[in-house]
C-alpha positions as CSV (number, residue, x, y, z in Angstrom):
1,M,0.0,0.0,0.0
2,K,1.0,3.6,-0.5
3,V,1.2,5.4,2.9
4,Y,1.4,9.0,3.8
5,L,2.3,10.0,7.4
6,E,1.9,13.5,8.7
7,S,3.0,14.4,12.2
8,F,2.0,17.3,14.5
9,G,3.2,18.5,17.8
10,C,6.3,18.1,20.1
11,S,9.6,16.3,19.7
12,A,8.2,13.2,21.5
13,S,5.5,13.1,18.7
14,Q,8.3,13.5,16.1
15,A,10.1,10.6,17.7
16,S,7.0,8.4,17.4
17,A,6.6,9.4,13.8
18,E,10.1,8.3,13.0
19,V,9.4,4.9,14.6
20,M,6.2,4.5,12.6
21,K,7.8,5.5,9.3
22,A,10.4,2.7,9.8
23,S,7.5,0.3,10.5
24,V,5.8,1.2,7.3
25,E,9.0,0.7,5.2
26,M,9.9,-2.6,6.9
27,L,6.5,-4.0,6.0
28,G,7.2,-3.3,2.4
29,H,4.7,-0.4,2.0
30,E,5.6,2.7,0.0
31,L,6.1,5.8,2.2
32,L,5.0,8.9,0.3
33,S,6.5,12.4,0.4
34,P,4.2,15.4,1.0
35,D,4.3,16.1,-2.8
36,N,2.7,12.7,-3.5
37,A,0.2,12.6,-0.6
38,G,-2.7,12.6,-3.0
39,Q,-1.7,9.0,-4.1
40,A,-2.1,7.5,-0.6
41,D,-4.1,4.4,0.1
42,V,-3.5,5.1,3.8
43,Y,-3.2,8.4,5.6
44,I,-1.6,8.3,9.1
45,C,-2.2,11.4,11.2
46,N,0.1,11.5,14.2
47,S,-2.0,14.0,16.1
48,C,-1.5,16.8,18.7
49,T,-4.3,18.4,20.7
50,V,-2.4,21.1,22.6
51,K,-4.0,23.9,20.6
52,Y,-7.5,24.3,19.2
53,T,-6.2,25.5,15.8
54,T,-4.1,22.3,15.4
55,E,-7.1,20.2,16.5
56,Q,-9.3,21.8,13.9
57,K,-6.7,21.3,11.1
58,I,-6.4,17.6,12.0
59,L,-10.2,17.0,12.1
60,Y,-10.5,18.7,8.7
61,K,-7.7,16.6,7.1
62,I,-9.0,13.2,8.4
63,R,-12.5,14.1,7.2
64,I,-11.3,15.2,3.7
65,M,-9.1,12.1,3.4
66,G,-12.0,9.8,4.4
67,E,-14.2,11.5,1.8
68,K,-11.6,10.7,-0.9
69,G,-11.8,7.0,0.0
70,V,-8.4,6.9,1.8
71,Q,-8.0,4.7,4.8
72,V,-7.2,7.0,7.8
73,I,-5.3,6.1,10.9
74,V,-5.1,8.6,13.8
75,S,-2.4,8.2,16.4
76,G,-0.9,10.5,19.0
77,C,-2.7,12.3,21.8
78,M,-6.1,13.1,20.2
79,P,-7.5,9.5,20.2
80,E,-7.0,9.4,24.0
81,V,-9.1,12.5,24.8
82,Q,-11.2,13.3,21.7
83,L,-12.2,10.0,20.1
84,E,-15.8,11.2,19.6
85,D,-14.6,14.3,17.6
86,I,-12.4,12.0,15.5
87,L,-15.2,9.6,14.7
88,H,-17.6,12.4,14.1
89,A,-15.2,13.8,11.5
90,N,-14.6,10.3,10.0
91,P,-16.6,7.4,11.4
92,E,-14.3,4.9,9.6
93,A,-11.0,6.3,11.0
94,H,-8.8,3.7,12.6
95,I,-7.2,4.4,16.0
96,L,-3.6,3.7,17.2
97,G,-3.3,4.5,20.9
98,V,-0.6,6.9,22.1
99,N,1.2,4.0,23.8
100,A,0.9,1.6,20.9
101,V,3.4,3.0,18.5
102,S,5.0,-0.4,18.0
103,R,1.7,-1.9,16.9
104,L,1.3,0.2,13.7
105,G,2.4,-2.8,11.6
106,D,-0.5,-4.9,13.0
107,L,-3.0,-2.2,12.2
108,L,-1.7,-1.8,8.6
109,S,-1.8,-5.6,8.1
110,S,-5.4,-5.7,9.2
111,I,-6.3,-2.9,6.9
112,E,-4.6,-4.5,4.0
113,Q,-6.3,-7.9,4.6
114,R,-9.7,-6.3,4.9
115,K,-9.1,-4.3,1.7
116,K,-8.1,-7.5,-0.2
117,A,-11.3,-9.2,1.1
118,G,-13.4,-6.3,0.0
119,L,-14.4,-5.4,3.6
120,G,-14.7,-1.9,5.0
121,G,-16.8,0.5,7.0
122,E,-15.9,-0.5,10.5
123,H,-13.1,1.3,12.2
124,L,-10.3,-0.6,14.0
125,E,-8.6,0.2,17.3
126,I,-5.3,-0.9,18.8
127,R,-4.3,0.4,22.2
128,T,-1.9,-0.7,25.0
129,S,-2.1,0.3,28.6
130,E,1.7,0.7,28.9
131,P,4.0,2.5,26.4
132,L,5.7,0.0,24.1
133,G,8.3,0.3,21.4
134,F,9.7,3.8,22.1
135,L,13.3,2.7,22.6
136,N,15.8,0.4,20.7
137,V,13.6,0.1,17.6
138,P,14.3,1.0,14.0
139,R,13.9,4.7,13.0
140,D,13.4,6.6,9.9
141,R,15.0,9.8,11.2
142,S,14.1,13.2,9.9
143,N,17.8,14.1,10.1
144,P,20.3,11.2,10.1
145,N,22.6,13.1,12.5
146,I,19.9,13.8,15.2
147,H,18.4,11.1,17.4
148,I,15.3,11.9,19.5
149,C,15.3,9.7,22.6
150,Q,12.0,9.7,24.6
151,I,12.9,9.1,28.3
152,S,9.5,8.8,29.8
153,Q,5.8,9.0,29.1
154,G,3.2,11.0,31.0
155,C,3.2,13.5,33.9
156,N,2.6,13.5,37.6
157,F,1.3,17.1,37.8
158,A,-1.9,18.7,36.7
159,C,-1.6,22.2,35.2
160,S,-5.2,23.4,34.9
161,Y,-4.9,24.2,31.1
162,C,-3.0,21.0,30.0
163,I,-4.8,18.3,28.1
164,V,-1.6,16.3,27.5
165,K,-1.7,14.9,31.1
166,H,-5.1,13.4,30.3
167,A,-3.9,12.0,27.0
168,R,-0.6,10.4,28.2
169,G,-1.4,9.6,31.8
170,K,0.7,9.3,34.8
171,L,4.5,9.4,34.7
172,R,6.2,6.2,33.5
173,S,10.0,6.6,33.4
174,F,11.7,4.3,30.9
175,P,14.5,2.0,32.3
176,P,17.9,3.8,32.3
177,E,19.6,0.8,30.8
178,E,17.2,0.8,27.9
179,I,17.8,4.6,27.3
180,I,21.6,4.0,27.4
181,A,21.4,1.2,24.9
182,D,19.2,3.3,22.7
183,I,21.6,6.2,22.6
184,R,24.6,3.9,22.2
185,S,23.0,2.4,19.1
186,A,22.2,5.9,17.7
187,V,25.8,7.0,18.1
188,A,26.9,3.8,16.4
189,D,24.5,4.7,13.6
190,G,26.3,8.1,13.1
191,C,24.0,10.4,15.1
192,R,26.0,13.2,16.7
193,E,23.2,15.2,18.4
194,I,20.9,13.5,20.9
195,W,17.6,15.1,22.0
196,L,16.2,13.9,25.3
197,T,12.4,14.4,25.3
198,S,9.3,13.7,27.3
199,Q,6.5,15.8,28.7
200,D,8.9,17.1,31.4
201,D,12.5,15.8,31.4
202,S,13.1,16.9,35.0
203,Q,10.4,14.5,36.3
204,Y,12.4,11.6,35.0
205,G,12.9,9.0,37.7
206,M,10.4,10.4,40.2
207,D,8.6,7.1,39.9
208,T,11.6,4.8,39.9
209,G,14.5,6.4,41.9
210,V,17.1,7.0,39.2
211,K,16.7,10.8,38.7
212,L,17.6,12.9,35.7
213,P,21.1,14.0,36.9
214,E,22.2,10.4,37.4
215,L,20.8,9.5,33.9
216,L,22.7,12.4,32.4
217,R,25.9,11.2,34.0
218,M,25.3,7.7,32.6
219,I,24.8,9.2,29.2
220,S,27.9,11.3,29.4
221,E,30.0,8.2,30.0
222,I,28.9,6.7,26.6
223,P,32.0,6.7,24.3
224,G,31.8,8.7,21.1
225,D,31.6,12.2,19.7
226,F,28.1,13.5,20.4
227,K,26.3,16.2,22.3
228,V,23.0,16.0,24.3
229,R,20.2,18.5,24.2
230,V,18.1,18.2,27.4
231,G,14.4,19.0,26.7
232,M,11.8,21.0,28.5
233,M,11.9,21.0,32.3
234,N,9.3,22.6,34.6
235,P,10.6,24.8,37.5
236,F,8.7,22.9,40.1
237,S,10.3,19.6,39.1
238,V,13.8,21.1,38.6
239,L,14.0,22.7,42.1
240,P,14.3,19.4,44.1
241,I,17.2,18.2,41.9
242,L,18.7,21.6,41.1
243,D,22.2,21.3,42.5
244,D,22.7,17.8,41.1
245,L,21.3,18.9,37.8
246,V,23.7,21.8,37.5
247,D,26.6,19.5,38.3
248,A,25.4,17.0,35.6
249,F,25.2,19.8,33.0
250,D,28.9,20.4,33.7
251,S,29.7,17.5,31.3
252,D,31.3,18.4,28.0
253,K,28.6,16.3,26.3
254,I,25.7,18.3,27.6
255,F,24.6,21.5,25.8
256,K,24.3,24.4,28.3
257,L,20.7,25.0,27.3
258,L,17.9,25.3,29.9
259,H,14.4,25.1,28.5
260,L,12.4,26.3,31.5
261,P,8.7,27.2,30.8
262,I,7.4,29.8,33.2
263,Q,4.0,30.3,31.3
264,S,3.5,33.5,33.4
265,A,5.4,35.7,35.8
266,S,2.3,36.6,37.8
267,H,1.7,34.5,40.9
268,S,-2.1,35.0,40.7
269,V,-2.1,33.6,37.2
270,L,0.3,30.8,38.1
271,K,-2.0,29.8,41.0
272,K,-5.0,29.7,38.6
273,M,-2.9,27.6,36.2
274,N,-2.0,25.2,39.1
275,R,1.7,25.8,38.3
276,L,3.5,24.6,41.4
277,H,6.3,27.2,41.5
278,K,7.0,30.7,42.6
279,M,9.1,33.2,40.6
280,D,11.8,33.3,43.2
281,A,12.4,29.6,42.5
282,V,12.7,30.4,38.8
283,D,15.2,33.1,39.7
284,E,17.2,30.7,41.8
285,I,17.3,28.1,39.0
286,I,18.4,30.6,36.3
287,T,20.9,32.3,38.7
288,K,22.7,29.0,39.5
289,F,22.9,27.9,35.8
290,R,24.2,31.3,34.7
291,A,26.7,31.4,37.6
292,R,28.2,28.0,36.6
293,F,28.2,28.4,32.8
294,E,29.5,31.5,31.0
295,D,28.1,30.3,27.6
296,F,24.5,29.6,28.5
297,S,21.1,29.8,26.8
298,L,17.7,30.1,28.3
299,F,14.5,29.1,26.5
300,T,11.0,29.5,28.0
301,D,7.3,29.2,27.1
302,I,4.7,31.8,27.9
303,I,0.9,31.6,27.6
304,V,-0.8,35.0,27.2
305,G,-4.4,35.7,27.8
306,F,-5.1,33.0,30.3
307,C,-8.4,33.2,32.1
308,D,-8.8,36.4,34.2
309,E,-5.2,37.6,33.4
310,T,-5.2,41.3,34.1
311,D,-3.1,44.0,32.5
312,E,-1.0,44.1,35.6
313,D,-0.5,40.3,35.4
314,F,0.7,40.6,31.8
315,E,3.0,43.5,32.6
316,E,4.7,41.3,35.3
317,T,5.5,38.8,32.5
318,V,6.8,41.5,30.2
319,E,9.1,42.9,32.9
320,W,10.4,39.4,33.6
321,V,11.2,38.9,30.0
322,K,13.1,42.2,29.9
323,K,15.0,41.3,33.0
324,Y,16.0,37.7,32.1
325,R,16.2,38.1,28.3
326,P,15.7,34.5,27.2
327,E,17.3,33.5,23.9
328,K,14.1,32.0,22.8
329,I,10.5,32.3,23.9
330,N,7.6,30.2,22.7
331,I,4.5,32.4,23.0
332,S,1.1,30.9,22.8
333,R,-2.3,32.5,23.1
334,Y,-4.4,30.6,25.7
335,S,-6.5,27.9,24.0
336,P,-9.2,26.2,26.2
337,R,-9.0,22.4,26.0
338,P,-11.6,19.9,26.8
339,H,-11.2,17.7,30.0
340,T,-9.1,20.3,31.7
341,R,-10.0,22.2,34.8
342,A,-9.5,25.6,33.1
343,F,-12.1,24.6,30.4
344,S,-14.8,25.8,32.8
345,F,-13.0,29.1,33.6
346,R,-14.1,32.4,32.2
347,N,-12.1,33.3,29.1
348,L,-10.8,36.7,28.1
349,D,-11.9,38.5,25.0
350,S,-9.8,37.0,22.2
351,R,-8.9,40.5,21.0
352,I,-7.0,41.1,24.3
353,S,-5.0,37.9,23.9
354,V,-4.1,39.0,20.3
355,Q,-3.0,42.4,21.5
356,R,-0.9,41.0,24.3
357,S,0.7,38.4,22.0
358,H,1.7,41.1,19.6
359,R,3.1,43.2,22.3
360,L,5.2,40.4,23.8
361,H,6.4,39.3,20.4
362,K,7.7,42.9,19.8
363,V,9.6,42.9,23.1
364,C,11.1,39.5,22.4
365,E,12.1,40.5,18.9
366,Q,13.9,43.6,20.2
367,I,15.8,41.5,22.8
368,K,16.7,38.9,20.1
369,I,18.1,41.6,17.8
370,E,20.2,43.1,20.7
371,S,21.4,39.7,21.8
372,K,22.4,38.7,18.2
373,N,24.4,42.0,17.7
374,E,26.2,41.4,21.0
375,M,27.3,37.9,19.7
376,I,29.0,39.3,16.6
377,G,32.7,39.0,17.0
378,W,32.4,36.1,19.5
379,K,35.2,33.5,19.2
380,G,35.1,30.0,20.6
381,R,34.6,26.3,20.2
382,V,31.6,24.9,18.3
383,F,30.3,21.4,17.8
384,V,29.4,20.3,14.2
385,S,25.7,19.1,14.4
386,K,24.7,18.5,10.8
387,Y,24.9,19.5,7.1
388,T,22.5,22.2,5.8
389,E,20.4,21.7,2.7
390,I,23.0,23.6,0.6
391,G,26.0,21.7,1.8
392,D,27.3,24.1,4.6
393,V,27.6,22.8,8.2
394,L,25.4,23.8,11.1
395,T,27.5,24.0,14.2
396,R,26.4,24.7,17.8
397,T,28.1,26.7,20.6
398,D,28.2,25.0,24.0
399,S,25.0,26.9,24.7
400,Y,23.3,25.5,21.5
401,R,23.5,28.8,19.5
402,P,23.4,27.8,15.8
403,V,26.4,29.0,13.7
404,V,26.5,28.2,10.0
405,V,30.0,27.8,8.5
406,S,30.4,27.8,4.7
407,G,33.2,26.4,2.6
408,S,34.7,24.0,5.1
409,D,35.4,20.3,5.2
410,L,34.0,19.9,8.8
411,K,32.0,16.8,9.5
412,P,29.2,16.1,12.1
413,G,30.7,15.2,15.4
414,E,33.8,17.3,15.0
415,Y,34.8,20.5,16.9
416,A,36.2,23.7,15.5
417,E,37.2,27.2,16.6
418,V,35.1,29.9,14.9
419,E,34.4,33.5,14.9
420,I,30.8,34.8,14.6
421,T,30.8,37.3,11.7
422,G,27.1,38.0,11.2
423,A,23.5,37.1,12.1
424,K,20.5,36.0,10.2
425,P,16.9,35.7,11.7
426,G,17.4,32.1,12.7
427,Y,21.1,31.5,13.0
428,F,24.6,33.1,13.1
429,L,27.2,33.1,10.4
430,G,30.8,32.1,11.3
431,R,34.2,31.4,9.9
432,I,36.9,29.0,11.0
433,I,39.8,30.6,12.9
434,G,41.8,27.7,14.1
């Protein structure tokens, strides 16, 4: 069969898509590119339900594909929390549970057998209660130099706006020995950049005993030339392991990048969000990382327009951004999600959310311009991550800043001394100096 797979959402979702693509090819099916999606016999939608706009796009696509006579499989988070919406859009859509990534082959085989027998009409479902097949399985990687390693599934907290907790369930940390074997295999395959992903990396091991700092030390002992990007970590789960975590980041193999979502700097908004941290804790975390690492990057996530957010609440967030100047900020306008506690809260006028989003984007853009100009002339060591589409190399500073170097013979996994000579919207330009 001809299969087209489209994936939405986070890096954990991207990792699942890479596993599913490999399953498609190993079974002998033809995996189509986006340009040939119209030829598909089967459309696999690896879904995300964090935002209403994404949800609506997905529902439209699975409806249109069904109307064209294409067999539709919906995987990812949506089937766990919005099955009725999926089946309303396409009553014949097949379901692959969020934990059942490794069972895609079974579902495709069933669809193929039913098609040969001239059967159809009834949708099929395959689910598993525990996550299976996320580690040590074949991958069709989006980039051959980057390996996405999911270290856990689920979350033990309950932010009032978050639907992912309902979709992926309680925290289940994957065994450290399986994670180490997975990364060893990826490095042997030629991967030079490892992304650790989950719903919250700093929760790792809260259910088993081997916490994230110990896991990072184990990963750092793996032989080979590679670097590790640690994914998003919530302040309230970082704080209990803060000192050990900073020590673990001291490894030469760990990028000095902290992705710490605050969502808001207003304590009243944080309380309504059920975010279990105070801003003085955020200050402590950032201060300790910046004190230890001279070359350091801070990423964060912010939701604007949350229920009952006042102008004063929003200004607190703006002032926090101006003070701490993160290198990257993911800004989202609040989107009410079903099954969450905040779904019953009173929402702000959408025009207010749009205005605040535009204002914060302008502040962030100004900070980004100033920060980029300050980096021009910087000299230091970079790690070669991957080749660009036009044959240059994308390198990374220790703090994960991207520097593109042209006209060199550098290869992924190597180090080089460079000088930053210019800046583009999404990366820096550099030249080799040693």
